[in-house]
C-alpha positions, 0 to 999 in steps of 0.5 A, spaced: 520 471 529 514 474 524 516 471 516 510 473 511 508 468 506 513 469 500 509 463 495 504 468 492 503 476 491 496 477 495 494 483 497 497 485 503 504 484 500 502 488 494 500 494 498 506 494 502 510 494 495 506 500 493 506 504 498 513 503 499 515 504 492 510 511 492 514 513 498 521 512 495 519 515 489 516 522 492 523 522 496 527 521 490 522 527 487 523 532 493 531 531 493 532 532 486 525 537 484 522 540 489 520 538 497 512 539 495 513 532 493 513 530 501 507 532 501 505 525 497 509 522 502 506 524 507 499 522 504 501 515 504 503 515 510 497 517 513 493 513 508 496 506 512 495 510 518 487 510 516 488 503 513 490 500 520 485 504 525 478 503 520 480 497 515 478 502 509 484 502 504 482 505 497 488 502 494 484 495 497 478 497 493 482 498 487 486 492 486 480 488 489 476 491 483 481 489 478 482 482 481 487 481 487 485 477 492 486 476 500 491 472 503 487 465 505 481 468 500 477 463 497 474 469 491 469 472 496 468 478 499 466 479 507 
């Protein structure tokens, strides 16, 4: 069984947290406000698929710019 390292908030954990919060937020808004908020849920899902296939993630670039590093990173970008 795989269990992620919980000792630090590395980039991958933060990306999963942001994606989960965005999905729950958009589902809540869709339930109480307008079903058009489900578009946001779809966009988050598409972004996760694009990241898994290409390795490109806009949120990762933003987090890297503000100083968040990858798991096991020494601070230099490959």
